[in-house]
N, C-alpha and C positions, 0 to 999 in steps of 0.2 A: 750383201745381197740388194739387188736393183730391181725396184718394181716401176713399171711405165705403165700409165694409162690414162683414160679420159676422167674429168670428174663429174659425179652427182652431186650437187650440193643441198644440204638440208641444214635447218636451223639448230636452235639451241632445245635441250630438254625432249630430245626424240626417245620416248619410252619404248620399253619392249612390247607392250600392245598394238603399238604402231608399226613397229617394223615386223613383227608377224602376228596376226589376230589371233586371239583365243581359241576360235572355233577350228584351227587348222593344229593344235597341240597334240592330236592323236598320233601323231606320226614323227619320227625319228629322223624320216629319209629327207637328206638335204636339199635334193632336187625337188621334191614335192613342196617342202617349204620354201624353197627359193622361188618356185614358182607364183608364190602369193607375198613373197617380200614387198614389204611398205605398201601394201595395196588400200590401206586405209588413208594414206597420205597422199597418193598418186596412183591410181587404178592402172596407169600405163608405165609404171616404173619399170618392171621387169622386162617390158618390150624395148626399152631405151639402153638397157645394160648390153654391153659387150663383154665377154670373156676378158677378165683383166682388168677392168675400169675400177675406178678408187672412189670411194664415199667420203665426201669432208661434211662433217657435223660441227655444231657448235660446241656450247658447254652443257656437262652432264649427259652426254649421250649413253643411251643405253640405262637409262634410270627405269624404275619399275620392279619387276618381277624378277626372280634370280633364274629364270628359264634358260637351258642353252640353246632352246630354238631359236632364240633370236639372232645369235650370231651365225647358228647353222645356216638359218634362211639367207642372211647376207652373202656367206660362203657359196650358199647352194646356187644363188640367182647368176653368180659369176663374178662378183665383187673379189677384188685381190687384196685390198687394203683399206682400212678405216683409218681416217686422220679427224680429230676432233680436239677442241681448247681443252676438253675434259671429260672423262668416262666416269660413269658408275662404277664403283671397284668390283662389284659382282659380275657386270657386263664385261670388264677387261680380263677377269680370270677366266670366264667362260671363253671368251674369244682364244685366248692362248689355249687353253685346254681342247678346243676344237681344231686347232691350227689355223685360225685368223689373224694375221698381223694387225695390228692398231698401234697408232703414234698418236703421242701429244705435240700438239703444236700451238702456240700461242698466235700465230699470224693466219690462222685460217680465214679470216675477214678478207685478206687479200687475195684468194683464191676463189674464182668464180666457175659457176656452170659451165661443162663444157671444154675448161681448159685441160691442157695436157701437162700431167706432172711425171717428173722421174725420181723417185724417192730411193736413197741410199740409206737401209736401215742400220747398217753397222756404222756409219759415220755420222747419223743424225741430220741428215741434210735433203731438203726438199726443193727441188728445181721446176719452177713454172716455166716450161718451154716456150708459152705464149707471150708472158710479161718479161721472159729474161731477168728473172728474180731468183733469189735463192733465200729459204727460210730455214732457220734453225729449229730441230726439234729434240726430242728425248732420242738417245741413242738406245738402239734396240740391242740389249744383253746379248752375249754370244750364247749364253745357256737357252735364252728364249729365241733365239734363231734357230738353234738346234731343234727344239721342241716344235717351230712353226715347220721346218725343213722336214721333219718326220711326220707330218701330218696331224699333230695335236699330242696332249699328254700321253694317252694310251698308248700310241705307236710309239713314242720315246722311250717309254718304260718299258716295252717288248724287245727292244732292241737287244742283241745278244750281249753288248758290252755293259749293260745295266743289270745283270741278272747275278 
């Protein structure tokens, strides 16, 4: 599974309240939530994102509450992948549950805003097209790729061969 996109870069300790403000939690609609993604960090964030772009964060991405709204809003605004040095465990699990791929990469400091990445989830490799560099990352296990390709855990469980 290869994902290609332009980078939107954030720092360390991005919490779920910054990803999606609590005042929007009355909805589970990904497009509605996506329209308000990261607005407390950058009110113009969603205007900059194009479908398929990649979000790069630092350490402890997705810390805070356990709401699924946070990864749902990221997916809903068009982000195809989140890469970070580390993730809060509950955010990591929620992202997989809703079908948003996420990768741990220790070299995120080498990646800059606006650069173009090509990410091979199965090989655990990030190619920075602009810098002509390659960074190793954790491989995305095949069963997690199945969950992502199914659109999330519920859809994966509903598949005929899972009954």
